[in-house]
N, C-alpha and C positions, 0 to 999 in steps of 0.2 A: 309615565311618568312611573310605568313599571320597568325601566330601561336602565337605573344604576342597579335595580335589584337583579335582575339579568348578568349586566355585568360583574357584580360583586361574586355570583354565583359560579359566573365561570371562572372570574381567577383565581377563586378557594379549589374547584374541582382542577385549571391547573396547576393550580401547587402540587397538589394531590399526588397529579401523573408526573409531575418531572422530582418530585421528592422520591417512587421509585423510575427513575431511569428512563423516563417515558419523553417522549418529545417527535414532535413531526413539523420536516419543513415543507412552508407552503413554495410552490413553483411561482415564479414569476409571469403574468401573463404579458400578450402582447395587445396591444390597441384591438380591441372589439364594436366594428361600425354599427352589431346591432345595442350593443348595450350602451355608446356613443348617442344612437340614436333617440333610443330609450330612457336616456335623461335627460338631453335638450330639448325634444317636444313639451313638455312638462312644465320646464324654466318656459318655454318661448310662450304656451300659455297661458302661465299665475303672472313673466310679465305684461304681456298684454291687455291682459283683466286688471291690472294694479294701473297700468296707463291712464287707461277709458273709465273704471270703476275703481279707481282708489286701494281700499283696503278691503274688498268686498273678498275675496277668499280670505282671509285673515278672518273674517267675522261670520262665515256662512261654511266655512270646509276647516278651517285650520283645528286639529284635534287642542291643540295648544290655546289655540283665543278659545277655546271653546269652556278651555278649561278658568280661565284667568276672567271670562264675564261670567262663570256660570258664579266664582271670586265675590267678583263686582256687587253684584247684589247684592252683600252682606260688606261691603266696604264703608268705614265712617264716615273719608275723605270722597269727599267724588265728585263730578259736576252737577250741577240740578238746576232745573228750569221752571222758573216762577209762568206761570201757564197768564195769569192775573199781569203781569206786567208786558208779556210775547203781546208785540203788535203783527205777528207773521208777516214777516218783511224779506223773512229770506238771505238776510246777510251772512248768519252761523251757518245756515244749510249751505251756501259755497265756497265755506271754507272747508267745511268739518270734513274730512280725510275719509273717517269712515261711514260717512254718508248712515249717520245713527240719530239725526234731528228732523223729524219731520213738522216742520212752521203750519201747517196747514189745522194740524192737529191739538198742534204746540206741545208734543211729547218729545224727551228725549231719551232713547234705548241706550240706559248706563251698560247692560251688555254688551254691547259693540260700541262704545267707547275703549280710546287707545288713550285718553286725557292728555292730549296735545295743549288741550287750552286754546285754539287759536281762534274758537267763540268765542271766549269771552272779553278778550278787546276788538271787535267788530261791532259785536250787539250796543244800541243805540240807547236802549234804556233800559240796561242793568237787568234784564231779566238776567239771565245765566253768571252761577256765584259757583265757587269753589269751594266744599265744608263741608260740615252737618249743615240739618235740611232746619236745626233750627238756629245757626248763625246765618245762613244764605237768605232763607224766608221771613226774616224778621223784619218788619218794618217799620222805618222810620220816618216818618211826615209821606207817606205816601211811596216812602222807595224805600231798597230793602238796605240793612244795613250793612251793606255789602261790606264796605272796607273796612273798618275797626271790625271786625263780629270775622274776616279772613284773616285777615293780618293776625290777630290773636291766634287761632286756628292754623296756621302754617307757625308761629314760633312754637307750638306748644308739639305738633308734630316735627319743627328741626331739633327741638329739645331732650323730645324722647329718642331720636334719633341719635343725637351727642351718647344720650347716655348711654345708650343699649353699644356702639361703637367702641367711645371709652374703655364700660367695660370692657371687654373683651380685647380690647386693646392689653388692657390691665392686667390682665390675666397672661395673656401673651405671653406679655415681657416678665413679673413672677414667674413662671415656668421657667424651671430650672434646667440646664445646657446638658447635664446627662438625662432627665428626664424626657427634653424633646431630641437628644440625639438619638434615644432606645425608640421613642414613636417612628422617626425616620430609617430605623433598621426594622422595624415589623414590618411598616409601610413597603420595604425591600423586599423583604424576605417573603410579602403575602402578593406581590406582583412573581415571585419565585427568580427573584433577584439578590446577589452579596451587598450589601450595605459597606463601602468603602467611605476612607475618608474624604472629603473633600477636599479641592485643591485650587488654593486660593491664588488669583492671577498674579504674574511676576511683580516685584517689587516689593510685595507687603512684606516677606520680612518674616517677623512673627504673627500665628492668626492672632494672638492675642493682641497687637498691636496693630494689626487690619481692622478685627473688628471693633476695638477704640475706636480707630479714626473716620471708618467707614461711613459716609452720610446713608447711601443706597440711595442714590443720585438716579446710577442708569446711566449715566452718561459711556460706560465702557464696555454696559453690555450692548449698547443702542449703533455703537458706530463699531464694535470686534468686528472686523472684515468677516473672520472663518461665521462667526455665530458661536464658535464656544463657550463665550460667558453667559452662564446666564445668575436672573435674581435669584438668591438661594431664600426655601420658604421655611423649612429646619434644619437644614445639612448643615447649621453652624449652628444649630440651635436659637433657639426666642430671641437672642441678643442679636445674632445676626440675620436679623427678617430684612432679604431684602439685598443683600452684601454679595457681590459677584462671586459664581464659581465658576471652575474649569469643568462643562457638560462635556465627556468626553466619548459618551453617546452619539449624543449630537454634532461632533465635528473634533480639532486639537487645537493649541496651537502652531501659530504659525510662526517659523523658524525665525522667518526676516525681520517680523513686525513689531512695532514698541510702541503703538498707538496708546495703548490703555495710560501707559505711562504720562504717555506726555497731558492724557485729556484729565487724569484725575486732579477735582481742585482740592480734596482736600489732604494732600501729603500721605493720603494710605499706600498709596504705590509709589515708591521710588522711584525717582526719576535716575537711571542709569544712560551712559550707552546701550549701544542695539550689541557691541563686540561682548559685553559684562551681559548683559540679558540672554542672553545664546549661552552661556555657562551658568544662571539661574537653576538650580535646582526646583521644579514648584511640587514633585510628589518621587515615591517611588516605585520602579515597573518590578512584577514579579513574572518569571515566564515559567506556567507549570505546562513542562512537555508532555506530559500524560493526556493533556486537552488537547493539541496541536495535530492539527489533520494530517499533517505529514507522518505523526507517531501513527494514530487512531484509524485514518483512511489509506493511507498510506497514495497522499497523493500531495505529489507536486506543489506548494504555494512562495510562500517567503514574502508575503504581503509587506508582510512587521517591517524584515530586515529593505526591504524597498521605500517604505515611506523616513524610515527613521533617519532625521538630519544628519544626528552624531556620529551613523557606524552604532552604537552600545546595541542595537542586532547585527545579527549580520549570517550569513550563510552558509555552512563548511560542510563536505560530504560529510556523510552517512552511513552508520554499517549498514543500512535496506541499500546501499546504493540513490538516495535519494537528502539531498540537500535539507539542513534540518535546523533551524534557531538554535543560536547561540546567545547572550547577552552577559554584559556587564554594565555592572551597576555604575562604576565609577565615572564613566561618560553619559549617563544617564542622565535628562538633566525635565523629565518628567511633561513632556509635554505632548504627550497622547496621542501620538499618531499611530504608531501601532497597538494600542487598547482600539482605537477607532475603526480602524480596517481591518482587525480579527476576523476571519470568516467562522471561528468555530464556533460552534450551536452544540446544546442552549449555553452553556460558559464559553465562555473570550478566555482562550488559553495566557494573553498574555493582558495584565490590566495593572492598571494607577492608580498607586493612592496617595491622595497630599500631604504634603506632612506640615507640622505642628514648626518648624522653625525651616524654611528654606534654607539652602546652603548654597555651597557651587561647586561645580561639578568639574571634575581635570580635564581640561582639551582632550578631543580627541589625537591618539597617537599611535602609532604602528609599536609599539612595546606595550600596549594597554590589555590587548586582547590577544591572550592566549588559551585561544581552544579546548589542548589536547589535556591542557593545567586542568579544564573544567570537565572535561568526558572523561578523562582516565586516572585523573589526578600527578598525574607527572607532569613535567612540562618535557618540554621538545625539545632534544638537541638539537649544537647551535648548528650539524652539518646539515641537518632535516628542513627539508624547505616546507612548509605551511600553505595545504592548498586552498587559497579560501574561493567560493565560488559564490559570488554577492547576491542573484536573481538567477531564481530555473527557469525564467524566460526571460 
């Protein structure tokens, strides 16, 4: 129960440390046989106990089960046993996965009950019921008036849940987009991250039109081969609930893929030939050279240039003898490959922000990229040979 509090405290401490420029890189560890055995043995024991004794671990040792069992004591709706109608036939005990029914003593231990309701359908005398005590134990002609009372209780419970859920959804729907964006920005800042504008999938055209037509069906999210598409919560504001966006931290948009355009059933993503999709600018990349590890750590890299499908990021000879990245926004399509693979810590040297209105990038060409203009402010002479080095490895 205290885990969320400790996680929140850790996030606050991490944000404070990062504000002063401090961070620690955790090295990756290889396979540890001892740790693997220590994790596998308890799983084998728990699985064996579950196979032979059902939910014995859940009802006796699990701390979550203990908390839920304590709450079950004061629950308004729960399975109940009428000992006057029970014949101790044992039918309920044979199907009980939590082993919480003692047919000899005619007792149901509600602390261990998991509310699977398997017992209700096998009881031949209707001694078991679900609902309030007064609803389950009221008798009519020698039998509990279980049917109507239980139905009424279920209806009331459903109506209460519907009202609570509907009210929460109405509050979310009325939340202004700017307020939702502010919450998303605050959440990112709390994690020590910069809140970047979300990038919509290719074919979205304008964000306004995309959010108007997208139904949040999740078809593109589930079928995306790279897994870069994720359902939004507050990235677009409350209006864009469950609308897909490109999560560059998780992956990037594949250059040769247009599957989401073919699957969209509402027209939120306009279908286009693959050649046109390759020129669709989903976002705008920004390269901060002072954060690049080639500059800060004097380490050869070039991961961004290696993964860029259009050549918008290229490596050229730098002043320090190492190849440094240069960026051409005109041919960048915002696929997020550079953002995803950038190894700079704690902040990436190159990031991608989504565009309000998607545009068309210029096709890659040799005359589009002039590194000497970018580095020194002067165009190279016509007889001067530009020395490109695509990758330093």
